[in-house]
C-alpha positions in Angstrom: -6.2 -6.5 -6.7 -4.6 -8.7 -4.1 -1.1 -7.4 -4.7 0.8 -6.8 -1.6 4.2 -5.6 -0.3 6.1 -3.9 2.5 6.0 -0.1 2.8 9.4 1.5 2.0 8.7 5.3 2.0 6.2 8.1 1.7 7.0 10.9 -0.7 4.4 13.3 0.6 4.2 16.7 2.3 4.9 16.5 6.1 1.3 17.0 7.2 -0.1 14.3 4.9 2.8 12.0 5.7 2.2 12.4 9.5 -1.5 11.7 9.1 -0.9 8.5 7.1 1.8 7.3 9.5 -0.6 7.8 12.4 -3.0 5.4 10.5 -0.3 2.8 10.1 1.6 3.7 6.9 5.0 3.3 8.6 8.2 1.6 7.2 7.9 -2.2 7.1 4.1 -2.2 7.3 2.4 -4.8 5.1 0.2 -3.1 2.4 -2.3 -4.9 0.3 -4.6 -3.6 -2.5 -8.2 -4.7 -1.6 -10.4 -3.1 -4.2 -11.2 0.1 -6.3 -14.3 2.2 -6.4 -16.5 1.6 -9.5 -15.1 4.7 -11.1 -11.5 3.6 -10.3 -10.7 6.2 -7.6 -10.2 5.9 -4.7 -8.6 2.5 -4.0 -8.9 0.7 -0.7 -5.8 -0.6 0.9 -5.2 -2.8 3.9 -2.3 -1.7 6.1 -1.5 -4.2 8.8 -5.2 -5.0 9.1 -6.7 -1.5 8.8 -8.6 -0.6 5.7 -8.1 2.9 4.2 -9.2 4.5 0.9 -6.7 6.7 -0.8 -7.0 8.8 -4.0 -4.7 8.0 -6.9 -2.8 11.2 -6.4 -1.9 10.3 -2.8 -1.2 6.6 -3.4 1.2 7.5 -6.2 3.6 8.8 -3.6 3.6 5.7 -1.4 6.4 3.3 -2.3 6.4 -0.4 -1.4 8.7 -3.3 -2.0 6.7 -5.8 -4.0 6.9 -9.3 -2.6 4.1 -11.4 -4.1 0.6 -11.5 -5.5 -1.7 -13.4 -3.2 -5.4 -13.6 -2.4 -7.6 -13.5 0.7 -5.6 -14.1 3.9 -2.9 -16.3 2.5 0.6 -15.7 3.8 2.7 -13.6 1.5 6.3 -14.8 0.8 9.0 -12.2 0.3 10.8 -12.2 -3.0 14.5 -12.7 -3.1 15.1 -9.3 -4.7 12.0 -7.0 -4.3 11.4 -4.3 -6.8 10.2 -0.9 -5.8 6.8 -0.1 -7.2 4.2 2.6 -6.6 1.2 1.5 -4.6 -1.1 3.1 -7.1 -0.4 0.5 -9.8 
């Protein structure tokens, strides 16, 4: 919870990818993990200020460049060499 990064790519079928891009999942968008459902799935993410719940199977295909772990509305500082991670972690 609270981990954030910058969206790098979506590895999803075209229809799903277009739907997510329409909701703000576009390259260079800031993505932050907000919270998980009590059973662990879905997880709620904030994408440039918009909250969206995604199931694990969808979020596994969303790649972000990790930049920092932060809480609340603190500014996030970019790491010198970001590592690609799956948003589902």
